[in-house]
N, C-alpha and C positions, 0 to 999 in steps of 0.2 A: 220238483214240481209235483203237484198233487196227481195230475193225470198219469204220471209215470207209475203210480202205485198199481194201476190196472195192468200195466205191461210187465211189472215185476213178477206177477204171479203166473206168467206164461210158462207152462211146463214145470218140471221139477228142477230146481237149481242144484247143480252138482256141488257137493260140499267142498269148501275151500282147501281142506287138508285131508290127508290120508293116514290111516292107522300105521301103515308102513311107508315112510317117505320114499324109500328106494323103489317101491312098486308103483308103476304107472297105472292109471285107471284103464279099465277095459276099453278097447278101441271102439270108435264110432264109425258109422259108414262114411260120414262127411263132416268135416269141420268147416265152418264159415267164419272168415275173418272180416269183421265189420258188419254192423246191422243197420245200414241205411236202407234205401229203397231196393237196391239190388240184393243185398244180403237177406232182407226179410222176405223178398219174393222167392229167392232160392230156397230158403228154409221152409216156407209154406209149401212150395211145390214138392220138395223132397219128403216132407213129413206126410203129406197127403198120399204119397206113394209108399208109405210104410217104412221109410228109412229112419235110422237113428242118427240124429243130428246134434252137434254141439256148436253153439254160436258164441264167439268171443268178441266182445265189444269193448274198446279202450275207454270210451266215455262212460258217464254214469247214467246214460239213457240210450234208448234205441232211437233211430230216426236219421242219423248221419247229418247230411246237410239240409235236412228238414227239421225245423225246431219251432213248434207252436208254444207260445208263452202266454199265460194269463196276463191281461193288462186292462186296468180299469174294470169296467163291467163286461168285458169281452175277452177276445184273444187276438194276438198279432203273430205274424210269421217273421222270425229272424232270418230264416233261410228261404227256401222255395215258397213262392207266393201263390202261383196259379197252376192249374192244369192247362197246358198249352195245346188246345185242340181236343176234339171229342171222338173223331172217327178215323181209324180204329185206335182206341186208347184203352189199354189194360186198366189204367188208373180210373178213368171215367166210368168204365164198365163196372168195376168193383163197387164204386159209389152207388150206381144205379141198382145193382143187384142186391145191395144192402139197404135200399130205400133211404139213402143219405142225399138230401137235396144239395145240388151243386148249382150255383147261380152265376150267370155271366156278369162280368164287371165291364161296363162300357167305358172306353177310354175318352171321356169328354173333359178336356182340360181348359181351364181359364189361363190366360197368358198375362204375365206381368213383366215389366221392364225394371231395371235397377234404379230408375229415378222414381219409382212408385206408380208410374202411369200404366194403364192397361195396354197390353200389346195387341198387335194385329192378329187376332185369334184365327180368323178364317184363312188369312194368307199363310201364317206359320203352320197351321194344321195341314194345309194343302202341300206346302213344301216338305213337311215331315212325311206325309203319306207318299209323295213322289220319291223321296230319298229312300224310304224303306222298300218301295216297289222296285227301285233300281237294283237292289240286292238280288232280286230274282231274275235279273236280265244281265248276267255278267258278260264281260268282253271275252273274245276268243282267246286272247293271250292274257294269262293271269297277271294281276297287278295289285298293289295295296288298295284296299277297299275305299279308304278315304280319298285317295287320289282320283279314283274312278267316279265316286259320287260327286266330288267337287266339280269335275268336268261336266257331268250330266246335269247337275243342279244349276250350274251357271248358265248352260244353254237353255234350260227350262225357264229360268228367270228372264233371260233375254227375250224369249218368245212371249211369255204370258204376263210378266210384270216388268216391262222395260223401264218404267219410271223408277224402279228401285235401284237401277244401276247407278243413278246419280248419288246415292247414299252409300258410299263405300263402307262407312262404319257399320251400317245395318247389314250389309252383305257379309262383312267379317264376323259380326255377331252371330248371324244365322249359321255360318259354316262352323264356328266354334261350338255353337249349340248342337248342331247335327253330329259333330264329333262326339260330344258327350252322350247323346242319345244312343248312337251306335255302340259306344263303350258300355253303356248300361245293358244293352241287349247281349253283348258278347262277353262282358266282364273284362274287357281289354283296357289297356292304359291309353291307347291311341287307336283311332280307326285305321291308321296306316300300319298297325301291327297285324291287322286282319287281312286275309286273302280274299279276293273276289272268287276264287275257286273253292267251292265247298259242296259237299254232298248232303248237307243238311236239308231235310224235307219237313215242311209243315204238315201237321195232321189236318184233316178236314174239320169244319165247324169253328166255333168261337175259340179264339186264342187266349182268352183270359177268363177261364172258368174258376170260380172261387169256392172254397170250402166254407167261406164266411165264418159264422160262429161255431161251426163244428170244428174247424181247424184242420190243417193238413195232417195232424197227428192221427186223425181218424183212419187214414189209409193204413197205418201200421197196426192199429187195433184190428182192422179187418184182415190184414195179411196174417197176423199172428193168432187169429181166431179168438180174440178177447173182446171184440166189439159187442156191446149189449150184454155184458157179463158172460161172454163165451168162455168155454173151459180151457182154451189154449190147445196145445198139442202135447200129449203125454210123452211123445218120442222126441221132443225138442228140449234141450237144456240150454238156457241162456245165462251167460256169465258177463256181468257188467264190470267196468273198471279192470278189464283184463287186457293189458297192452301186450301184443305179440311182438317178440323181439327176433325170433328166428323160425323159419320154416325149412325143415330138412326133408328133402324129397329124394326117394331112392330110384336108382335104375333097376334094381332087382325087383321083379314083379311080386315076390313073396314077402317083401318088407312093407311096413306101414310108413306113411308120412308122419313126421313128428313135429308138433307145433309147440314151441317154448314161449312162455310168457315172462314178463319183466319180474314177476314175483317168484320166479324159479319153478313154477308148476309147468308140467308138460303133458300133452295129450296126443293120442294116436288115432289115426283114421286111415281108411283106404285112399282118401283124397281130400283135398282142401280147395275151397273156393275163396279166392282173395278179392275183396270188393273195395279195398282202400282207394282213396283218391289218387289222381295222377300226382298231386302235390306231395303226398306221402311217399309214393314210389320214387319220385325224383330225389327226395331227401334220404330214403332209407334202403333202397333196393340192394345196395352193395353189402349191407349187413343182414338184411332180412331173409335172403334166400341162400341156402346151402345145398348143393353147389350153386354158384352164381348164375344169374340169368344169362341166356345166350345173347351174343352181341347184337343180333337184329332186334331183340326186344329192348335192350338197353338203348339202342339208337332211337327207337320209337319214343321211349320215355324222355330221352334228352331233347328230341326235336319238337315234340308236341308242347302245347302251352295250356296252362290252367291260369285263369285270371281271378280277380277278386271283385265281388259285388258286395258293397257294404250298405248298411242301413243305420240311420239314426231315427228313432221313433219317439216322438214327444206326445204326452197325454195332457189334455186340457180339461178343466172342469166343465167348460161350455165351449163348443166350437164357435169360432168367430167367422166361419165360412158357411156358404149355403149348403144345405144338406144334399142337394141334387148334383153337386159337383164332384167328379171323380178325383180331381187333383189340380195341380198348378204347374205351369211351365215357366221357368225363369230365364229371361234373356238379358244377359249382361251388356251394358254399354261400355265401350272402351274407356271413356272418361271416368266412369265409376270404378272400373277395375283398378285404375291407377291409384285410387284412394285406399285400396286394401294392401296392407303390409305383406311382404313376402312370406312372413311367418304364417299368415292365415290365407295364403293363396288357395288352399283347398276349398275355401268358401265359394270361390268363383267357379268351382268345378261341380257344384250342385246345380243341376239343371231342372230338377223336378221334385215335387212332393206329391204323394198320393194319399188318399183316405182309405185305410184298410177296411174291407167289408166286415171283418170280425170285431171292429171297434171304431164306431163312428166319431169318437172324441179324440182320436189319435191322428197324427200326420207322420208319414214315413218319408224321410229324405234319403235320396239315393246317391251313392258315390261308387266309383269303380277304379280299378288300377292302383297306382301308387298312392293316390290321395286317400283311397279307402284303407290301405295299409297304415298310412300315417294316422288317420283318425282313430284307429283301433288303439293307438299308443298314447293318445293325449288324455290329460286329466278330464274327468267327466264334467266338472264345472266349466272348463274352457269350451268343450264341445257344445254344451247346452247354451252357453252365453253367445257364442259366435253363430250358432244356428238361429237363435232368436234375433240376433242382429240382422241376419239374412232375411228372415221372414218379415221383419218390421220394415226393412229397406224396400222390399218388393211389394208387400201387401198392407203395410200399416199407414198408408197415406190418408185414407178416409175411414179408418176404423181403429179401434183400440184392441190390441192383441194382448191378452193376459199372459202372465208367466205360466209355463207348464207345471204340472203337479208331479210328473214323473218322466223318466227317460230310460230308454233301452238302446243298446247298439249291438251290432253283430261284431264277431271277431274271428271270421273264417280263416284269415291268414295267420293270425297269432296262435290259433288252435293247432297244437302239434299233431292232431289226429285228422286234420283236413288240409291245412296249408293251401287254402284257396277255395273258390266257390264252384266253378265249373270250367270246362274246357272250351276252346274255340279253335277254328282253323286259322293258323297263323300264316305269315308270308312264306314259310318253308313248306307248306302243305303240297304245292305242286311238285316239289322235289321228292317228297315222301308220301305219295298218295295212299299207300297201304299201311300207314303207321298205326291206325286204329285197329285194323284187322290183325296186324302183327302183334299188337299189345294183347288182343283178345285170344290169341292162339294158346291152347293149353300146353303145359310141359308134360311130356309123356315118358314112361319108363321104357326099358328095352323091348317090351312086348307091344309097345305102341298104345298102352293104356293111359288115359289122362290121370295125372296125379296132382298137378297144381293147375287150377282153372282160374280165369280172370273175368270179373264182371265189374259193372259200374258204368256210369254215363260216358266216360272217356273211351270205352271199348265199343261203343255203338257207332256204326258208320254214318247213319242218317238222322238219328235222334239224340245225339250227344247234347249235353248241357241241360237236359230235361229229366224230370222224375219219371215220366213214362218211358224214356229211353233207358234209364237205369233199371226200372222194373223189367223191361224186356230182356235186358242182359242177364238178370238173375234167373229169369225163366229159361233163357237159352242155355245157360251153363248147367242148371239143374237137370234139364232134359238131355244134356250131353251124357249125363250119368245114368239116365233111364233109357236103355236101348229100345224098349218097346214104344217109347213116346216119339212123336213127330214134332220137330221144331216148327 
C-alpha cells in the first residue's frame, strides 16, 4: 500500500544480516512483538522516554487489526471502523491534538425485507435500541445474553406493540435479526455465546466517530511520529515481516530476554512486550514461550473467546442509494430463507450494510462468527455474485442496481497473525472473572522484575474489543517499565 511507505521510514531499520552470524546484535531496552494499536502506543511511550526499542511485526505493515485500504476515490477500513466514544479516549485526543478532523457517523438505517418491501423502520429501530439498552441492565444471575434479551424484548413487544404478537413470523424474524446485530457488536457466532455479565464500559460521547477520508491509518502515523512528514523516532527500529517463533525469558536477573524469529535471527533486550491477539496466543503459546506460561495464564487463554467480524466491501461507479443514508438493515422472512440453498446460508446471516465515510461509492456488508470464517475461504466471484443477489433481493424492487466495479473482503481469521478480530465476554466469564487481568499480568524474574509483559485489547478489563482499549494497554505496559511514570 502506498501509505505504508510513510511508515516504513520510521526510525533506522536494523540490517537483516550481521557480519558475524554467531554474534547477536547489541541488546535493546525493550522488544515489542506486534505493531498494532497496543504495540505502537508502547513503542511511542518508551521512545519518548529515551528507551532504545525494537519492534518486530510479522505482517508487511503496521496497524494490526486496523487496516486502511485505498478504494475508489477514497479509503475503506478492513478492520476497526470507528472510535467508540470520545471521553476519555487516548485515540480521540491524539486526533484532536494533531488537528485531524474526526466526524460522527449517525446510525440512520433504512429497513428492507427479503421480499423487496420497505420494513417498519421506526418499529425496528425502537426494538433495536431497546435490545441494546437491555445489555446495560443485566440480571443478577448471569445467563446467556440472547436468552435474556429475548425475554425482555418479548415483554416489551407485548406492552408496546401487542398487535405484532399475531405475526409469529415477524417476531421470529426480529429475534433472528437481533441475534445477528449482537453478534456484529461482539464478533460472536451466537448471542447465546455471550454472557450478560461483563465489565465492558462505554466511553462518553458519540460511539461512532469516523476518521473518514483520513483513514484509521492516521493514528499509527501520529503514534510513530511520521504524521505530516514527521521524522519518526531515532531510537525505534521497526522490522516488518519478522515472525517471532520463541521468546526465551530468564529467571536470572542478569540475563536478557531472547526473541527468536522464523528467519533464524535473534534479538536481546531487558524485557519484551507481547501484543499479539488472543487468537495467536491460543494457537501458539505452547511453542512461543520458553519456559512455558504459568498454568493460570494458560487457563485464561483457554477460557476467553476471540470472535470474527468480517466485511465484504463493494465499490460502485455510481451509488444507487440516497447520499444521506448511513446504511441498510435487512430483515429476512422465513419463507424467503427457505429459498436459499444450504450452501449459501451465510447470505441469510448478513443483517446490514453500511456506507463507509471514507468512500461514499462503497457498501460494507457485515458478517460475524462461523459465517465470516466461511466467506474468507470462498472464491471471490462467488462472494460477489451472492452479495449482489442479496442486495437486489432486498433493495432492487424499485431501482436498478448496477454491478460493482471492485470488491474487497477481510480475512482476520485466515490471517495467521491475528486469528480473529476481537474478544468478547463469553458464558464462562462469570466462572473466570479475572481472566483478562491474569492474562495482563507480567512474567517476572527471580528479583520480581517484569521480563515478559502483555498488552492488547484482550488484556483490558473494561475497554476490550476497541482500539482505545488496545492503546491504553500499550501505555499501561510501557509505563510499567518506566518507574517514574504514573499509570
